[in-house]
N, CA, C, O and CB atoms as a CASP TS submission, in Angstrom:
PFRMAT TS
TARGET T0000
AUTHOR 0000-0000-0000
METHOD Language model
MODEL 1
PARENT N/A
ATOM      1  N   MET     1      -3.212   5.555 -14.614  1.00  0.00           N
ATOM      2  CA  MET     1      -3.645   5.228 -13.086  1.00  0.00           C
ATOM      3  C   MET     1      -4.144   6.173 -12.538  1.00  0.00           C
ATOM      4  O   MET     1      -4.007   7.366 -12.812  1.00  0.00           O
ATOM      5  CB  MET     1      -2.674   4.837 -12.179  1.00  0.00           C
ATOM      6  N   ASP     2      -4.939   5.540 -11.485  1.00  0.00           N
ATOM      7  CA  ASP     2      -6.251   6.247 -11.054  1.00  0.00           C
ATOM      8  C   ASP     2      -5.696   6.988  -9.684  1.00  0.00           C
ATOM      9  O   ASP     2      -5.685   6.391  -8.608  1.00  0.00           O
ATOM     10  CB  ASP     2      -7.675   5.062 -10.755  1.00  0.00           C
ATOM     11  N   ARG     3      -5.352   8.011  -9.796  1.00  0.00           N
ATOM     12  CA  ARG     3      -4.726   8.872  -8.638  1.00  0.00           C
ATOM     13  C   ARG     3      -5.443   9.155  -7.598  1.00  0.00           C
ATOM     14  O   ARG     3      -4.992   9.075  -6.455  1.00  0.00           O
ATOM     15  CB  ARG     3      -4.314  10.072  -9.006  1.00  0.00           C
ATOM     16  N   ILE     4      -6.852   9.580  -7.925  1.00  0.00           N
ATOM     17  CA  ILE     4      -7.689   9.454  -6.780  1.00  0.00           C
ATOM     18  C   ILE     4      -7.760   8.423  -5.953  1.00  0.00           C
ATOM     19  O   ILE     4      -7.497   8.445  -4.751  1.00  0.00           O
ATOM     20  CB  ILE     4      -8.753   9.584  -7.075  1.00  0.00           C
ATOM     21  N   ALA     5      -8.288   7.069  -6.900  1.00  0.00           N
ATOM     22  CA  ALA     5      -8.199   6.305  -5.858  1.00  0.00           C
ATOM     23  C   ALA     5      -6.691   5.864  -4.659  1.00  0.00           C
ATOM     24  O   ALA     5      -6.796   5.371  -3.536  1.00  0.00           O
ATOM     25  CB  ALA     5      -8.697   5.256  -6.562  1.00  0.00           C
ATOM     26  N   VAL     6      -5.684   6.163  -5.225  1.00  0.00           N
ATOM     27  CA  VAL     6      -4.411   5.893  -4.598  1.00  0.00           C
ATOM     28  C   VAL     6      -4.405   7.199  -3.716  1.00  0.00           C
ATOM     29  O   VAL     6      -3.743   7.019  -2.693  1.00  0.00           O
ATOM     30  CB  VAL     6      -3.075   5.685  -5.689  1.00  0.00           C
ATOM     31  N   GLU     7      -4.778   8.064  -3.782  1.00  0.00           N
ATOM     32  CA  GLU     7      -5.196   9.346  -2.851  1.00  0.00           C
ATOM     33  C   GLU     7      -5.969   8.826  -1.684  1.00  0.00           C
ATOM     34  O   GLU     7      -5.638   8.842  -0.498  1.00  0.00           O
ATOM     35  CB  GLU     7      -6.170  10.491  -3.656  1.00  0.00           C
ATOM     36  N   ARG     8      -7.110   8.339  -2.258  1.00  0.00           N
ATOM     37  CA  ARG     8      -7.836   7.740  -1.130  1.00  0.00           C
ATOM     38  C   ARG     8      -7.405   6.801  -0.463  1.00  0.00           C
ATOM     39  O   ARG     8      -7.759   6.917   0.710  1.00  0.00           O
ATOM     40  CB  ARG     8      -8.866   7.343  -1.398  1.00  0.00           C
ATOM     41  N   VAL     9      -6.594   5.609  -0.721  1.00  0.00           N
ATOM     42  CA  VAL     9      -6.021   4.713  -0.162  1.00  0.00           C
ATOM     43  C   VAL     9      -4.972   5.409   1.062  1.00  0.00           C
ATOM     44  O   VAL     9      -5.017   5.128   2.260  1.00  0.00           O
ATOM     45  CB  VAL     9      -5.398   3.895  -1.287  1.00  0.00           C
ATOM     46  N   VAL    10      -4.126   6.285   0.474  1.00  0.00           N
ATOM     47  CA  VAL    10      -3.076   6.940   1.319  1.00  0.00           C
ATOM     48  C   VAL    10      -3.610   7.544   1.952  1.00  0.00           C
ATOM     49  O   VAL    10      -3.000   7.629   3.018  1.00  0.00           O
ATOM     50  CB  VAL    10      -2.134   7.636   0.882  1.00  0.00           C
ATOM     51  N   ASP    11      -4.924   8.359   1.961  1.00  0.00           N
ATOM     52  CA  ASP    11      -5.242   9.431   3.468  1.00  0.00           C
ATOM     53  C   ASP    11      -6.474   8.605   4.152  1.00  0.00           C
ATOM     54  O   ASP    11      -7.265   9.191   4.891  1.00  0.00           O
ATOM     55  CB  ASP    11      -5.910  11.442   3.031  1.00  0.00           C
ATOM     56  N   GLY    12      -6.589   7.268   3.877  1.00  0.00           N
ATOM     57  CA  GLY    12      -7.074   6.278   4.791  1.00  0.00           C
ATOM     58  C   GLY    12      -8.865   6.649   4.560  1.00  0.00           C
ATOM     59  O   GLY    12      -9.659   6.323   5.443  1.00  0.00           O
ATOM     60  N   ALA    13      -9.270   7.251   3.467  1.00  0.00           N
ATOM     61  CA  ALA    13     -10.571   7.367   3.029  1.00  0.00           C
ATOM     62  C   ALA    13     -10.832   6.110   2.447  1.00  0.00           C
ATOM     63  O   ALA    13     -11.934   6.256   1.918  1.00  0.00           O
ATOM     64  CB  ALA    13     -10.808   8.486   2.125  1.00  0.00           C
ATOM     65  N   ALA    14     -10.540   5.240   2.294  1.00  0.00           N
ATOM     66  CA  ALA    14     -10.915   4.237   1.329  1.00  0.00           C
ATOM     67  C   ALA    14     -10.223   2.696   1.956  1.00  0.00           C
ATOM     68  O   ALA    14      -9.735   1.764   1.316  1.00  0.00           O
ATOM     69  CB  ALA    14     -10.268   4.752  -0.300  1.00  0.00           C
ATOM     70  N   GLN    15     -10.358   2.819   3.067  1.00  0.00           N
ATOM     71  CA  GLN    15      -9.734   1.510   4.138  1.00  0.00           C
ATOM     72  C   GLN    15     -10.241   0.211   3.383  1.00  0.00           C
ATOM     73  O   GLN    15     -11.177   0.536   2.651  1.00  0.00           O
ATOM     74  CB  GLN    15     -10.492   1.510   6.015  1.00  0.00           C
ATOM     75  N   GLY    16     -10.046  -0.729   3.324  1.00  0.00           N
ATOM     76  CA  GLY    16     -10.121  -2.054   2.257  1.00  0.00           C
ATOM     77  C   GLY    16     -10.730  -2.055   1.392  1.00  0.00           C
ATOM     78  O   GLY    16     -11.576  -2.927   1.200  1.00  0.00           O
ATOM     79  N   ALA    17     -10.518  -1.133   0.622  1.00  0.00           N
ATOM     80  CA  ALA    17     -10.942  -0.939  -0.718  1.00  0.00           C
ATOM     81  C   ALA    17     -10.187  -1.246  -1.620  1.00  0.00           C
ATOM     82  O   ALA    17     -10.541  -1.779  -2.672  1.00  0.00           O
ATOM     83  CB  ALA    17     -11.249   0.151  -0.981  1.00  0.00           C
ATOM     84  N   ALA    18      -8.634  -0.832  -1.197  1.00  0.00           N
ATOM     85  CA  ALA    18      -8.020  -1.077  -2.390  1.00  0.00           C
ATOM     86  C   ALA    18      -7.739  -2.289  -3.350  1.00  0.00           C
ATOM     87  O   ALA    18      -7.308  -2.210  -4.501  1.00  0.00           O
ATOM     88  CB  ALA    18      -7.117  -0.709  -2.154  1.00  0.00           C
ATOM     89  N   PRO    19      -8.083  -3.477  -2.619  1.00  0.00           N
ATOM     90  CA  PRO    19      -8.142  -4.647  -3.909  1.00  0.00           C
ATOM     91  C   PRO    19      -8.516  -4.437  -5.323  1.00  0.00           C
ATOM     92  O   PRO    19      -8.256  -5.111  -6.319  1.00  0.00           O
ATOM     93  CB  PRO    19      -9.095  -5.657  -3.615  1.00  0.00           C
ATOM     94  N   SER    20      -9.066  -3.542  -5.202  1.00  0.00           N
ATOM     95  CA  SER    20      -9.615  -3.124  -6.564  1.00  0.00           C
ATOM     96  C   SER    20      -8.160  -2.091  -7.441  1.00  0.00           C
ATOM     97  O   SER    20      -7.835  -1.995  -8.625  1.00  0.00           O
ATOM     98  CB  SER    20     -11.320  -2.010  -6.178  1.00  0.00           C
ATOM     99  N   LEU    21      -7.802  -1.694  -6.616  1.00  0.00           N
ATOM    100  CA  LEU    21      -6.207  -1.063  -7.212  1.00  0.00           C
ATOM    101  C   LEU    21      -5.461  -1.778  -7.946  1.00  0.00           C
ATOM    102  O   LEU    21      -4.991  -2.846  -7.554  1.00  0.00           O
ATOM    103  CB  LEU    21      -5.187  -0.741  -6.215  1.00  0.00           C
ATOM    104  N   ARG    22      -5.246  -1.270  -9.144  1.00  0.00           N
ATOM    105  CA  ARG    22      -4.258  -2.321 -10.207  1.00  0.00           C
ATOM    106  C   ARG    22      -2.884  -2.159  -9.667  1.00  0.00           C
ATOM    107  O   ARG    22      -2.627  -1.246  -8.882  1.00  0.00           O
ATOM    108  CB  ARG    22      -4.209  -1.844 -12.037  1.00  0.00           C
ATOM    109  N   ALA    23      -1.839  -3.163 -10.132  1.00  0.00           N
ATOM    110  CA  ALA    23      -0.515  -3.587  -9.710  1.00  0.00           C
ATOM    111  C   ALA    23      -0.078  -2.018  -9.450  1.00  0.00           C
ATOM    112  O   ALA    23      -0.024  -1.569  -8.304  1.00  0.00           O
ATOM    113  CB  ALA    23       0.452  -4.583 -10.929  1.00  0.00           C
ATOM    114  N   PRO    24       0.257  -1.151 -10.717  1.00  0.00           N
ATOM    115  CA  PRO    24       0.644  -0.093 -10.679  1.00  0.00           C
ATOM    116  C   PRO    24       0.086   0.892  -9.479  1.00  0.00           C
ATOM    117  O   PRO    24       0.988   1.432  -8.839  1.00  0.00           O
ATOM    118  CB  PRO    24       0.447   0.258 -11.874  1.00  0.00           C
ATOM    119  N   GLU    25      -1.153   1.185  -9.106  1.00  0.00           N
ATOM    120  CA  GLU    25      -1.410   1.847  -8.558  1.00  0.00           C
ATOM    121  C   GLU    25      -1.213   1.357  -6.547  1.00  0.00           C
ATOM    122  O   GLU    25      -1.002   2.016  -5.529  1.00  0.00           O
ATOM    123  CB  GLU    25      -2.594   2.125  -9.332  1.00  0.00           C
ATOM    124  N   ARG    26      -1.406   0.053  -6.815  1.00  0.00           N
ATOM    125  CA  ARG    26      -0.793  -0.794  -5.392  1.00  0.00           C
ATOM    126  C   ARG    26       0.359   0.059  -5.159  1.00  0.00           C
ATOM    127  O   ARG    26       0.444   0.748  -4.143  1.00  0.00           O
ATOM    128  CB  ARG    26      -0.244  -2.609  -5.583  1.00  0.00           C
ATOM    129  N   ASP    27       1.352   0.035  -6.172  1.00  0.00           N
ATOM    130  CA  ASP    27       2.921   0.100  -6.193  1.00  0.00           C
ATOM    131  C   ASP    27       2.882   1.831  -5.273  1.00  0.00           C
ATOM    132  O   ASP    27       3.497   2.109  -4.243  1.00  0.00           O
ATOM    133  CB  ASP    27       3.778   0.041  -8.286  1.00  0.00           C
ATOM    134  N   ALA    28       2.185   2.514  -5.877  1.00  0.00           N
ATOM    135  CA  ALA    28       2.404   3.955  -5.577  1.00  0.00           C
ATOM    136  C   ALA    28       1.734   4.157  -4.104  1.00  0.00           C
ATOM    137  O   ALA    28       2.274   4.912  -3.296  1.00  0.00           O
ATOM    138  CB  ALA    28       1.690   4.971  -6.791  1.00  0.00           C
ATOM    139  N   ALA    29       0.652   3.521  -3.819  1.00  0.00           N
ATOM    140  CA  ALA    29       0.233   3.623  -2.528  1.00  0.00           C
ATOM    141  C   ALA    29       0.785   3.130  -1.575  1.00  0.00           C
ATOM    142  O   ALA    29       0.545   3.591  -0.459  1.00  0.00           O
ATOM    143  CB  ALA    29      -0.731   3.300  -2.397  1.00  0.00           C
ATOM    144  N   ILE    30       1.869   1.830  -1.767  1.00  0.00           N
ATOM    145  CA  ILE    30       2.588   1.111  -0.764  1.00  0.00           C
ATOM    146  C   ILE    30       3.701   1.927  -0.240  1.00  0.00           C
ATOM    147  O   ILE    30       4.202   1.898   0.885  1.00  0.00           O
ATOM    148  CB  ILE    30       3.090  -0.170  -1.285  1.00  0.00           C
ATOM    149  N   SER    31       4.140   3.015  -1.752  1.00  0.00           N
ATOM    150  CA  SER    31       5.649   3.235  -1.706  1.00  0.00           C
ATOM    151  C   SER    31       5.129   4.750  -0.960  1.00  0.00           C
ATOM    152  O   SER    31       6.082   5.314  -0.423  1.00  0.00           O
ATOM    153  CB  SER    31       6.732   3.212  -3.481  1.00  0.00           C
ATOM    154  N   LEU    32       4.040   5.371  -0.851  1.00  0.00           N
ATOM    155  CA  LEU    32       3.519   6.709  -0.317  1.00  0.00           C
ATOM    156  C   LEU    32       3.311   6.412   1.171  1.00  0.00           C
ATOM    157  O   LEU    32       3.659   7.190   2.058  1.00  0.00           O
ATOM    158  CB  LEU    32       2.085   7.243  -1.071  1.00  0.00           C
ATOM    159  N   LEU    33       2.725   5.244   1.378  1.00  0.00           N
ATOM    160  CA  LEU    33       2.447   4.869   2.851  1.00  0.00           C
ATOM    161  C   LEU    33       3.718   4.761   3.314  1.00  0.00           C
ATOM    162  O   LEU    33       3.982   5.183   4.440  1.00  0.00           O
ATOM    163  CB  LEU    33       1.611   3.549   3.141  1.00  0.00           C
ATOM    164  N   ALA    34       4.755   4.139   2.457  1.00  0.00           N
ATOM    165  CA  ALA    34       6.191   3.474   3.358  1.00  0.00           C
ATOM    166  C   ALA    34       6.732   4.667   3.424  1.00  0.00           C
ATOM    167  O   ALA    34       7.588   4.362   4.254  1.00  0.00           O
ATOM    168  CB  ALA    34       7.367   2.221   2.627  1.00  0.00           C
ATOM    169  N   ARG    35       6.920   5.736   3.230  1.00  0.00           N
ATOM    170  CA  ARG    35       7.461   7.049   3.215  1.00  0.00           C
ATOM    171  C   ARG    35       6.921   8.009   4.162  1.00  0.00           C
ATOM    172  O   ARG    35       7.502   9.049   4.473  1.00  0.00           O
ATOM    173  CB  ARG    35       7.328   7.571   1.980  1.00  0.00           C
ATOM    174  N   ARG    36       5.349   7.486   4.791  1.00  0.00           N
ATOM    175  CA  ARG    36       4.821   8.037   5.915  1.00  0.00           C
ATOM    176  C   ARG    36       5.355   7.702   7.033  1.00  0.00           C
ATOM    177  O   ARG    36       5.338   8.397   8.049  1.00  0.00           O
ATOM    178  CB  ARG    36       3.654   7.836   6.019  1.00  0.00           C
ATOM    179  N   GLY    37       5.978   6.372   6.889  1.00  0.00           N
ATOM    180  CA  GLY    37       6.564   5.632   8.006  1.00  0.00           C
ATOM    181  C   GLY    37       5.727   4.323   8.080  1.00  0.00           C
ATOM    182  O   GLY    37       6.429   3.327   8.252  1.00  0.00           O
ATOM    183  N   LEU    38       4.771   4.158   8.016  1.00  0.00           N
ATOM    184  CA  LEU    38       3.857   3.040   8.279  1.00  0.00           C
ATOM    185  C   LEU    38       4.377   1.899   7.886  1.00  0.00           C
ATOM    186  O   LEU    38       4.802   1.817   6.733  1.00  0.00           O
ATOM    187  CB  LEU    38       2.624   3.152   7.693  1.00  0.00           C
ATOM    188  N   SER    39       4.444   0.858   8.713  1.00  0.00           N
ATOM    189  CA  SER    39       4.883  -0.457   8.706  1.00  0.00           C
ATOM    190  C   SER    39       3.879  -1.505   7.523  1.00  0.00           C
ATOM    191  O   SER    39       2.754  -1.298   7.067  1.00  0.00           O
ATOM    192  CB  SER    39       4.773  -0.943  10.380  1.00  0.00           C
ATOM    193  N   ASP    40       4.759  -2.558   7.319  1.00  0.00           N
ATOM    194  CA  ASP    40       3.707  -3.579   6.161  1.00  0.00           C
ATOM    195  C   ASP    40       2.577  -3.671   6.922  1.00  0.00           C
ATOM    196  O   ASP    40       1.577  -3.630   6.205  1.00  0.00           O
ATOM    197  CB  ASP    40       4.234  -5.338   5.708  1.00  0.00           C
ATOM    198  N   GLY    41       2.301  -3.794   8.237  1.00  0.00           N
ATOM    199  CA  GLY    41       1.332  -4.460   8.619  1.00  0.00           C
ATOM    200  C   GLY    41       0.094  -3.246   8.819  1.00  0.00           C
ATOM    201  O   GLY    41      -1.076  -3.607   8.699  1.00  0.00           O
ATOM    202  N   GLU    42       0.336  -2.148   9.054  1.00  0.00           N
ATOM    203  CA  GLU    42      -0.152  -1.213   9.022  1.00  0.00           C
ATOM    204  C   GLU    42      -0.679  -0.626   7.567  1.00  0.00           C
ATOM    205  O   GLU    42      -1.593   0.198   7.613  1.00  0.00           O
ATOM    206  CB  GLU    42       0.638  -0.594   9.670  1.00  0.00           C
ATOM    207  N   ILE    43      -0.105  -1.043   6.177  1.00  0.00           N
ATOM    208  CA  ILE    43      -0.130  -0.546   5.257  1.00  0.00           C
ATOM    209  C   ILE    43      -0.972  -1.290   4.626  1.00  0.00           C
ATOM    210  O   ILE    43      -1.763  -0.711   3.881  1.00  0.00           O
ATOM    211  CB  ILE    43       0.892  -0.305   4.821  1.00  0.00           C
ATOM    212  N   ALA    44      -1.044  -2.833   4.751  1.00  0.00           N
ATOM    213  CA  ALA    44      -2.005  -3.947   4.460  1.00  0.00           C
ATOM    214  C   ALA    44      -2.835  -3.684   5.026  1.00  0.00           C
ATOM    215  O   ALA    44      -3.627  -3.215   4.209  1.00  0.00           O
ATOM    216  CB  ALA    44      -1.779  -5.180   4.675  1.00  0.00           C
ATOM    217  N   THR    45      -3.440  -3.640   6.368  1.00  0.00           N
ATOM    218  CA  THR    45      -4.822  -2.953   7.315  1.00  0.00           C
ATOM    219  C   THR    45      -5.723  -1.934   6.445  1.00  0.00           C
ATOM    220  O   THR    45      -6.934  -1.870   6.230  1.00  0.00           O
ATOM    221  CB  THR    45      -4.209  -1.916   8.784  1.00  0.00           C
ATOM    222  N   ARG    46      -4.254  -0.920   5.906  1.00  0.00           N
ATOM    223  CA  ARG    46      -5.142   0.297   5.321  1.00  0.00           C
ATOM    224  C   ARG    46      -5.508  -0.140   3.850  1.00  0.00           C
ATOM    225  O   ARG    46      -6.350   0.492   3.212  1.00  0.00           O
ATOM    226  CB  ARG    46      -4.256   1.862   5.298  1.00  0.00           C
ATOM    227  N   MET    47      -4.964  -1.054   3.412  1.00  0.00           N
ATOM    228  CA  MET    47      -5.323  -1.089   1.935  1.00  0.00           C
ATOM    229  C   MET    47      -6.198  -2.643   1.882  1.00  0.00           C
ATOM    230  O   MET    47      -6.702  -3.030   0.827  1.00  0.00           O
ATOM    231  CB  MET    47      -3.718  -1.010   0.817  1.00  0.00           C
ATOM    232  N   GLY    48      -6.264  -3.240   2.841  1.00  0.00           N
ATOM    233  CA  GLY    48      -7.213  -4.321   2.891  1.00  0.00           C
ATOM    234  C   GLY    48      -6.397  -5.664   2.106  1.00  0.00           C
ATOM    235  O   GLY    48      -6.984  -6.421   1.333  1.00  0.00           O
ATOM    236  N   VAL    49      -5.114  -5.773   2.425  1.00  0.00           N
ATOM    237  CA  VAL    49      -4.641  -6.789   1.836  1.00  0.00           C
ATOM    238  C   VAL    49      -3.745  -7.351   2.849  1.00  0.00           C
ATOM    239  O   VAL    49      -3.582  -6.924   3.992  1.00  0.00           O
ATOM    240  CB  VAL    49      -4.064  -6.476   0.578  1.00  0.00           C
ATOM    241  N   SER    50      -3.024  -8.646   2.139  1.00  0.00           N
ATOM    242  CA  SER    50      -2.017  -9.351   3.402  1.00  0.00           C
ATOM    243  C   SER    50      -0.817  -8.420   3.452  1.00  0.00           C
ATOM    244  O   SER    50      -0.506  -7.508   2.687  1.00  0.00           O
ATOM    245  CB  SER    50      -1.387 -11.108   3.052  1.00  0.00           C
ATOM    246  N   ARG    51      -0.341  -8.789   4.332  1.00  0.00           N
ATOM    247  CA  ARG    51       0.858  -8.362   5.043  1.00  0.00           C
ATOM    248  C   ARG    51       2.069  -8.707   3.800  1.00  0.00           C
ATOM    249  O   ARG    51       2.857  -7.899   3.308  1.00  0.00           O
ATOM    250  CB  ARG    51       1.051  -9.302   6.662  1.00  0.00           C
ATOM    251  N   ARG    52       1.929 -10.121   3.498  1.00  0.00           N
ATOM    252  CA  ARG    52       2.748 -10.675   2.420  1.00  0.00           C
ATOM    253  C   ARG    52       2.622  -9.737   1.267  1.00  0.00           C
ATOM    254  O   ARG    52       3.499  -8.918   0.990  1.00  0.00           O
ATOM    255  CB  ARG    52       2.319 -12.127   2.023  1.00  0.00           C
ATOM    256  N   THR    53       1.532  -9.873   0.616  1.00  0.00           N
ATOM    257  CA  THR    53       1.272  -8.710  -0.530  1.00  0.00           C
ATOM    258  C   THR    53       2.168  -7.547  -0.501  1.00  0.00           C
ATOM    259  O   THR    53       3.178  -7.357  -1.180  1.00  0.00           O
ATOM    260  CB  THR    53      -0.158  -8.083  -0.413  1.00  0.00           C
ATOM    261  N   VAL    54       1.489  -6.593   0.642  1.00  0.00           N
ATOM    262  CA  VAL    54       2.597  -5.747   0.706  1.00  0.00           C
ATOM    263  C   VAL    54       3.824  -5.673   0.489  1.00  0.00           C
ATOM    264  O   VAL    54       4.382  -4.764  -0.126  1.00  0.00           O
ATOM    265  CB  VAL    54       2.672  -5.492   1.416  1.00  0.00           C
ATOM    266  N   LEU    55       4.657  -7.224   1.288  1.00  0.00           N
ATOM    267  CA  LEU    55       5.848  -7.206   1.218  1.00  0.00           C
ATOM    268  C   LEU    55       6.211  -7.442  -0.382  1.00  0.00           C
ATOM    269  O   LEU    55       7.069  -6.848  -1.035  1.00  0.00           O
ATOM    270  CB  LEU    55       6.354  -8.163   2.210  1.00  0.00           C
ATOM    271  N   ARG    56       5.313  -8.477  -0.817  1.00  0.00           N
ATOM    272  CA  ARG    56       5.760  -8.475  -1.933  1.00  0.00           C
ATOM    273  C   ARG    56       5.924  -7.638  -3.519  1.00  0.00           C
ATOM    274  O   ARG    56       6.479  -8.036  -4.543  1.00  0.00           O
ATOM    275  CB  ARG    56       5.385  -9.233  -1.927  1.00  0.00           C
ATOM    276  N   HIS    57       5.334  -6.573  -3.288  1.00  0.00           N
ATOM    277  CA  HIS    57       4.735  -5.174  -3.937  1.00  0.00           C
ATOM    278  C   HIS    57       6.357  -4.433  -3.348  1.00  0.00           C
ATOM    279  O   HIS    57       7.207  -4.157  -4.193  1.00  0.00           O
ATOM    280  CB  HIS    57       2.757  -4.373  -3.043  1.00  0.00           C
ATOM    281  N   ARG    58       6.524  -4.272  -2.415  1.00  0.00           N
ATOM    282  CA  ARG    58       8.171  -3.742  -1.606  1.00  0.00           C
ATOM    283  C   ARG    58       9.387  -4.329  -2.159  1.00  0.00           C
ATOM    284  O   ARG    58      10.368  -3.785  -2.666  1.00  0.00           O
ATOM    285  CB  ARG    58       8.343  -4.226   0.091  1.00  0.00           C
ATOM    286  N   THR    59       9.119  -5.532  -1.957  1.00  0.00           N
ATOM    287  CA  THR    59      10.254  -6.098  -2.715  1.00  0.00           C
ATOM    288  C   THR    59      10.725  -5.954  -4.251  1.00  0.00           C
ATOM    289  O   THR    59      11.866  -5.850  -4.703  1.00  0.00           O
ATOM    290  CB  THR    59      10.073  -7.303  -2.566  1.00  0.00           C
ATOM    291  N   ARG    60       9.274  -5.985  -5.014  1.00  0.00           N
ATOM    292  CA  ARG    60       9.445  -5.823  -6.231  1.00  0.00           C
ATOM    293  C   ARG    60       9.850  -4.341  -6.645  1.00  0.00           C
ATOM    294  O   ARG    60      10.368  -4.062  -7.727  1.00  0.00           O
ATOM    295  CB  ARG    60       8.310  -6.287  -6.807  1.00  0.00           C
ATOM    296  N   MET    61       9.529  -3.381  -5.589  1.00  0.00           N
ATOM    297  CA  MET    61       9.963  -2.063  -6.119  1.00  0.00           C
ATOM    298  C   MET    61      11.305  -1.802  -5.291  1.00  0.00           C
ATOM    299  O   MET    61      11.753  -0.655  -5.286  1.00  0.00           O
ATOM    300  CB  MET    61       8.767  -0.832  -5.904  1.00  0.00           C
ATOM    301  N   GLY    62      11.953  -2.794  -4.604  1.00  0.00           N
ATOM    302  CA  GLY    62      13.397  -2.555  -4.120  1.00  0.00           C
ATOM    303  C   GLY    62      13.325  -1.806  -2.913  1.00  0.00           C
ATOM    304  O   GLY    62      14.388  -1.236  -2.667  1.00  0.00           O
ATOM    305  N   LEU    63      11.988  -1.532  -1.679  1.00  0.00           N
ATOM    306  CA  LEU    63      11.714  -0.857  -0.784  1.00  0.00           C
ATOM    307  C   LEU    63      11.973  -2.036   0.440  1.00  0.00           C
ATOM    308  O   LEU    63      11.402  -3.126   0.480  1.00  0.00           O
ATOM    309  CB  LEU    63      10.322  -0.167  -1.024  1.00  0.00           C
ATOM    310  N   PRO    64      12.924  -1.560   1.367  1.00  0.00           N
ATOM    311  CA  PRO    64      13.086  -2.427   2.368  1.00  0.00           C
ATOM    312  C   PRO    64      11.682  -2.770   3.096  1.00  0.00           C
ATOM    313  O   PRO    64      10.811  -1.914   2.946  1.00  0.00           O
ATOM    314  CB  PRO    64      14.104  -1.846   3.283  1.00  0.00           C
ATOM    315  N   ALA    65      11.324  -3.981   3.914  1.00  0.00           N
ATOM    316  CA  ALA    65      10.336  -4.200   4.467  1.00  0.00           C
ATOM    317  C   ALA    65      10.531  -3.585   6.120  1.00  0.00           C
ATOM    318  O   ALA    65      11.546  -3.687   6.810  1.00  0.00           O
ATOM    319  CB  ALA    65      10.078  -5.672   4.216  1.00  0.00           C
ATOM    320  N   HIS    66       9.337  -2.983   6.460  1.00  0.00           N
ATOM    321  CA  HIS    66       9.361  -2.868   8.089  1.00  0.00           C
ATOM    322  C   HIS    66       8.408  -3.777   8.673  1.00  0.00           C
ATOM    323  O   HIS    66       7.367  -4.189   8.161  1.00  0.00           O
ATOM    324  CB  HIS    66       8.988  -1.398   8.647  1.00  0.00           C
ATOM    325  N   ALA    67       8.858  -4.022   9.734  1.00  0.00           N
ATOM    326  CA  ALA    67       7.898  -4.653  10.711  1.00  0.00           C
ATOM    327  C   ALA    67       7.216  -4.312  11.243  1.00  0.00           C
ATOM    328  O   ALA    67       7.083  -3.091  11.156  1.00  0.00           O
ATOM    329  CB  ALA    67       8.111  -5.104  11.420  1.00  0.00           C
ATOM    330  N   ALA    68       6.272  -5.037  12.178  1.00  0.00           N
ATOM    331  CA  ALA    68       5.391  -4.503  12.651  1.00  0.00           C
ATOM    332  C   ALA    68       3.718  -4.766  12.356  1.00  0.00           C
ATOM    333  O   ALA    68       2.873  -4.100  12.953  1.00  0.00           O
ATOM    334  CB  ALA    68       5.814  -3.444  12.423  1.00  0.00           C
TER
END
């Protein structure tokens, strides 16, 4: 896993650059952002993916969805 890429997404330095992340890296970033209290929409914007993509990852990881 590319921890630096995940950290850049989580810290907001790579906004919109996350589509190049592999699934495990996306899972890690989504999990960290969700724990910081970001909504699915906010996570999607930060990662440059759709809200539905965030929801799919959260569902697969067993994390509840956060609206907004």
